[in-house]
N, C-alpha and C positions, 0 to 999 in steps of 0.2 A: 505452577511450573517455574522451576528455580531460575531459569534464565531471565524472566521478567523481574524477579526479586533481586538477582545479582546486578542487574542494570538499574535498579531503583525505580522501575516503571510501575510495578504493582503496588497497590495500596497496602498489601500485606508484607512489604519488603522488610520491615523491622518489627514484625509482630510475633516471631517465634516465642513460645512460652507465655503468651498473653491470652486472656479470656476474650474470645470473639463471638461466643454464642452461649446459650444456656447449657447447663451441665448435662442435660439429657440429649445433647446433640453430639454425635460422633460421625465423622465423614471419612470414607476410605476410598483409596484407589487400588483396585486388586487386579493384577495382571495374570493371576493364576486360576481364575474360575473356569472350569471346563466348559467348552463350547460357547463361551460368551464372545461376542464380537469385540475385538481389542485385546483378548487374552493371548499371551505369548509364552513359549518356553524360555526364550532368551530375547533380549531386545536387540536392536540393530547395531549395538556395540559389543555384543557377545556376553552381556551381563544377564544372569538368571533373573527372571521376573519375580516379584514378591508382592505381598499384601502390605501396602503402605498406609498407615493411619495418618491422615492429614490433620484432622481435628479430633481430639479425644476428650470427651466430657466437656466440650466447649472450649478447650484450649488448643491453639494452633501448635502442632507438634512437629510437622515436617513439611517440606516441599517435595515436588517430584524432581529427581535429579538424573542427569546424564553424567558422563565422566567429567566433562568440563566443569559443570556447576558443583559436582561432588568435590573436586579438587579445590575449588574456590572456597567452599564452606567447610572443608576438611572433614567431610563425612563420606560414607560409602554411597555409591550409586544405588538408586532404587530400582534399577532395571527399566528406566523410563526413556532411554535414548531411542527415539523412533524416527524413521524417515519414510517418505512416500515411496522412493525407489532408490536404486543404486546411483542415480544421477543427483541425489540430494544429500545434504549433510544431516546427520542425526541431531536432534534437539530434544529437550524434555517435553514429553507429551503425555496426556492422560491415556488410560486404557479402559477400565471399567470403573467409573466413579459413582459412588452412591452414599446416601445417608443411611446409617443402620437403624434398626427398629428402636422405637422409644417405648415409654411406659403406658401410653394411652391406647384407646381403640378408636377406630374410625367413627363408630356410632357416638362415642363420647365427644369427639371433636365436633361433629355435625350438630349435636344437641346443644353445644355451648355457643353456637353462632346465632346472633340475632339477625344479621343481614350480611351476606357474603357470597362468594362463589367457590365452587370446586373446579379447579383447572385440571381437566382430565388428560388432555392430549396437547403437548407443546410441539410447535414447529418453528423454524426460521428465527432462531435466537441470535441476538447481536449483543455483545458485551464489550464495553470500553474498559480495557485492562487497568489503565491508570486510575481513573475515578471510581471504577467498580460499577458504573451505571449499566443497566441492561434493559432490553426490550424483548419480550417473547410473544409470539402469536399463539393464541389458544384456539385450536381447531374445534374442540368440543368440550363441554363441561356442564355444570349444573348451577342453578341459582338456589341459595339457601336462605330461607326466611323463617324466623321464629323457631330455629332449631330443627327445621325440616327441609328436605329437598323438595322444591316446588315446581321447577320448570327447567327444561334444557336450555343451554346457551351455546352459541358458536360465533366464530369469526370476530374475536375481540383481542385486544392487546393488553398485556400487563407491563407496567413500567416501574422501575425502581432502582435501588442501589444495593448491591450485594451485601456489603458489610451491615448496612442498616436493616436489610431484610433478615439476616441471620440473628441480629439482636432482637428482632421483633417476633421470633419464633416463640410461641407460648405452649404448644402441645405437639407431640410427635407420636404417631400411632405405631402399631406392631404389625403392619401389613406391607412390609417392603416388597417391591416388585421391580425388577429391572425391565426396561423397555425392550420389546422384541423387534423394534424397527431396525432398519439398516442405517444406523447413524454414522456420520462421518464428521470429523472435526478438522477445520481448516486453520492453518497458522503459517504465516510468512510464505504463502504460496504453496504450501504442502498440505495434502489431505490424507488422513489416516482413519481406519475404521475404529470405532469406539462404542462403548455401551454406557448407559447411565440409568439411574433410577433412584427412587426414594419412597418411603412410606407416606401415608397421608399426613400432612404437616399443616398446622395452623399458624398463619402469620397475622398479627393483630391489625395491620393496616397496609394497604398497597394501592397504587394508582391503577385503576381499571378503566379502559376506554375502548370504544368501538361500537358496533351495531349488534342488534339481536340479543341484547343483554336481558 
């Protein structure tokens, strides 16, 4: 979201045009997907929504812009100026953000893992914008051993750093699915409806902690 970058808060503030992920990683924020939570005809500044490619083949290509950040960067708004209600000021916000399909299959990814987990359902995420650190609670998932799914897991946390995690992506499957939950994103005291999703993705290493693993 471009206001974080304009203020120099985000770790991606000066990374436009740089490789931040493997070339098979493309990340999109699409406000035009029919019936998706977070999709809009126009944003709260009257700008038509669009499909914004944020990362294309591993290269950071765009931020999400409202009118203020678009003027600052001398680009056009991406139709991302959103607000909770008429009582609030618009700011750049996500809509439906997801990673596109990759060249692998879920079965290929599982077969390549000696020991790891499949994080199936995420809840209660916290992200520190400046450093890029995150914590997510995994409601349910699976343990993978010797290339096979061996047991269910639940109630654990994964901890990491966003830029490092992107660099550690080694495989992306072709099974993109957007979450069907009623997700809401909070920022500066405002909450807006959003969607997110991704295909099965292999990260080479990550901190995993909790119970029932």
